[in-house]
N, C-alpha and C positions, 0 to 999 in steps of 0.2 A: 659803533661798538655797542652790547646793549650792557645796562647796569642794573640791577635789581634794588631793592632796599627796603625794609622795614625796621621799623621801631624795636629796639631791643635787641636781643643777642639773635645770630644769623640762624637757632636752634629751629625757628619757627617757621622759617622757608624749607628749609633742609626739611624738616621734620611732615609740611603740607601743612601747618596748623594756617597757615598765612598766606595768604595771595598776595605778592611786593608790589611796592611799584614798579614799574617799566620806566626807563629813561633811554631812548637811542639816539648818540650825539653821533655827529662826523668823526673821525679820527684825525683828519687833516683838517677841518676847519673848526671845530666845536660846534656845528650848528645844532643847535636840538632839532632830531629830523622826527622826533614822536614820545610822547608821554601819556603813560597809560597811570594813573592813581586809583589804590585798590582801595575797596572799604579792609581795613587791617584793624579785626575786630581784639586781636589778641595780641601780646608777645614774651617773648622770655626772658627774662629778669633773672639776674645774678643773687640769690640769697647765701647769708651763710651758711647752709648747710648744700649748696648744688645752684641751682636754677629752677625757677617753677616760673607756668604760665601764669600770666594778669591778664585783666581786663587794661583794653588798651584807651588811656581818658577822649570821653567822648570829642572833646577838642582838637584831636591827632587823631584821631579815624580816618577821617578824610580828608588829611591836611597831606600835603606832601611831603617826603623824608626828607627831599635833599631840593635846593635850590639852583639855578640853572648855573651859578658860579659852581657849586660843588660836584656837581652833573660834569660839567666841560672839565674840571682839575682830576674827578677820576678818570675821565676818557684821556686826558693827558698821562694820568701817571700810567694806562694799563698799556698805551704804545709804546711808551719807554720799557716799562716792562716787556711788552711782546717784540722790540729793536733788542732786549739783552738779552735773553731766550734764542730768537730769531726765529719764533715759531708763537700759535695764539697762545692765552694760558688765560684758564681762567684762575681769577685773584681775590679773594678774601679783604677785605679791610674793613675798617670800623672808624665809625666818625666821634668821636668824646671831644667834649669841650670847644668844639669850632674847628677842630685838627682833624686831619686823616691819615690814618695809620694804616699799612698793609700788612697782614696777620701773614699770608699764604700767597703764593702761587706755584701752580702745577698748570703742564702743559694739559691742554686741551686734546683730547685722545678722539673725541669721534662730532664733527664735523657734518651738517649736513652739506649736500651735494648739489645742492639745485640753492640759487640767490631768493632771502626772502626780502620783504619792502624794508628791511634794515641795512 
């Protein structure tokens, strides 16, 4: 299972403003297969008027966005959602005050035909 994570709202990832951290987790064992921690220079934050891009604080810029336990929990939730729908899913989630919230799940419509390293 592949998990992408960055600080702030997901708009920075979707908009290509930041390269997210990447976690590859084995969906059966929960073992961490790969982890790439990105240089996350900006993040999208909520404001009174909507959203805005701000600089990531220096101490968080190269820090992992998820702990191993959080990555494992996301993989477990992803596997349960996939089983519920009977197909691979693109799942959007939020980590707030230590809790993970699933905010959207939709079918993945285009999967690679070849197996990758993960």
